[in-house]
N, C-alpha and C positions, 0 to 999 in steps of 0.2 A: 753497564752495560753501555753499548754508545750509542749516540743521537746524532742521527743525519737531520738536519732543515735543508732540505731541499724548495724547487718554486715549479711550478706546472712543469708536469713532465714532456706532454707536447710541446713546449718553448723553451724548457731550461736545458741548455746545451750542456752549462758548467756543472750543474747538477748530478747530471745524468753520469759523468764522469768518476766522482766517489760512491757514486751508489752501486753503478754497475762493479768496480774494482771489490766493493764489498761483497759483494752477491757472491761473485765469483771467487774470491776469495774462503769462503764458505765461511765467515766471520757476522756472527750474530750482532744487530742493530734494530733501532728503533727508529722509525721514519717519523718527522713532523712536517708535513706538506705545508708550506705557505704560498696560499694563493694570490696569485700576480692580479688582486684588485688595482693598484695602480702604484708606482714608486713615486708618488710625492709625500713630502714629511710627515704630512698627517694622516696618511693609508697606513691600513690595519697590516698590511704587507709589512710596513717599514717599521710600527708600532710593534709586532712580533718580532723581529730579525733584530731591532735595533737592542731590544732586552736581554740578547745574547752575543752579539757581536759589534765592535765601535763603528766598522766597515756597513754596517747596514744594506749586507750583501746576500747573496744563497750561491755555494752551500757552505754550510758550517757544522762543523763534526767536534761534540760536545761529550768531552769522556772525562766523569765524576768533578763536573764543574770547568774542569779545563778548556776553554774553546780555542778550535783552530779550524782557521778561516782559511782563503785559498787555496786551490785545489789540487798544487802541489806540495804547500805546504802537509795537507791531509792526506795525499799518499805516501810522503814520505815520513810522515806519521806513523799511519797503517802500517807500514811494511815493515817499519822499526819495533812495536810494538806485537807485531803478531808474524814473526820470521817465518814458520811455518807455511804461512803461504806463498812463499814464492812470490813474494809480486814482481820482482824483477830480475832481470836474467841473472844466472849465479858467475856466467864469467865477469871480469873486471871491465874488457875491453865494450863485452856485446853491454854491460850496464851501464857503464859511459857516455855509450852512442845511444842510449836506451830514454836516458836523463837528457840529453841531449836535443832528440825528438823531441822528448815532450814540451822541453824549456823554446823548441822552435814553435811550437802547438800555440804552445801560452801567451806569446809575444806577438805569433805573426801571423800570415795568413789571412789580413783585416781587409782584403777587398771579398773574399768568399762568405766572411762571415758577413760583414755589412749588408750585400746584397742577396746574399742565400740565407738567412737566418733560418734556424733549424725551425720546424713543424713537421713533426712524424706523421699525422693527420693526414695533412695535403699530398695532392698530386698536381704535380706542376711544370710536365715538360713544356708546357709552351712559354710560360714565362722565363724556365731554363733555357731554353732555346734563344729568347732575346736578349739573356742577361751574358751567354755565350758570345752572343755578335758582339755586341757592345761593349764589352768590361774586359778590356784588356788584362787587369788586374787579377779579374778572376780567372783567367785561363792560364796568366802566371802561377798561379796559386795552386792551382789545378796540375800545373805540369809539374809542381816541384814535388807533391804529394805524390802523383803516381809515380816520379822517378822511385820516390823513397820507398814507397809499397812495392811497388816492382823489383826492386835489389835486393828487398828484405824477403822479400818471397820467396826468391832465386837462390837465395843466399842459404836460407835455413830451409829453406823446403815447408812451409808452412807447419800446422796450418793456420797459426794467427805469425804476427812480424818476425817475432825471436825463435817462434817455433811453439813453447808453451803460450798460453797466455800471461800477460806483463800489465804494467803501469801504462804502457802505450797502447794497449789493443784498446783499454777501458778510455784511454786520453782522445783517438781517433776517432771512437767509434761515433760521437755527435758528425763527425766529418763522413762517415760513411750515410749516416741519415741525410743529408745535406744533398749528398752526391744520386742518392735515390729519388730522395722527392723531386729533385730540378730535372733529373734523367741529365747530367750532364756525362758528355762520352769518356766512357773509361775500357782499357783493355779488358779483355776477357778472363785474364789473372785476376784482376780486380775485382772484378764484378762476383767470379765466385770466391773470395776474399772475404769482402763485402758479406754475400750471403751465409759463410760461414759465420761471423761477425755477429749476424742478427739471430741465426740460430741459437747463439749461447745462451743457456739459462738465464744468466742477468743481463744479457741482453733483452732476452725473448721478452722476460718479464717487464723490466721498462717501455718497450713500442706496445706490451699488451695494453698495460696501465694510462701509458699516453693516447693510446684511443679510446680508453672507455670513459677517459675525463670526460670527452662533450661540451670543453669551455671553450668559447669563441671570443677571444679579445682581441678587438678592433686596435687595440695601440701596438699588440706583436702581428700584426696582418696586412704588411704594406703592399700587397696582391690583391686581396680577397675582400668585399665586402660583409660576408657573411659564409658558412661551410657551406 
């Protein structure tokens, strides 16, 4: 059986992607959650993760001793091993576009990721308003994401970005969490998409477990001193 190593569900946006993908694909796996005690070389987190991957980071997928790290590699591996899950769009052009959008998320949107770290449990509209006012990079990142999502929803008619659920929806799920936590301005069609995404069984399960953690980590909290 597959084993997926993940971090804290409230904070770990990269872990969320393959976890949601596996859940929505109805692919059985065992989860190993490695708490973010710290990222120092001597931490329990590093000791646990270094035992399965040379990167010392989560997520990591292990399949019969084979370790696959990096979310894009995990997505491709799972799609290849479980073609019945139909995790990429069937159309060749749509599939290429979907891969491009995942790669763009993987390497881009640094301002949004830096200034609005994922924090599912928190409601930070006042912080979000200040970030929106002061950070042109965040506004540019969000403008690109909104243009992308709106165009895909119009083209494919929803409910997900390419019609049916795909890797792209799993990949952008943490972005949806950020937009909601920081109450960044989005048009109605995007708000509706975010709510549909949040209602997916795999996404809802991740959110529910993130809320149940009750684990406040000060080094993951640039805007709060306590819960």
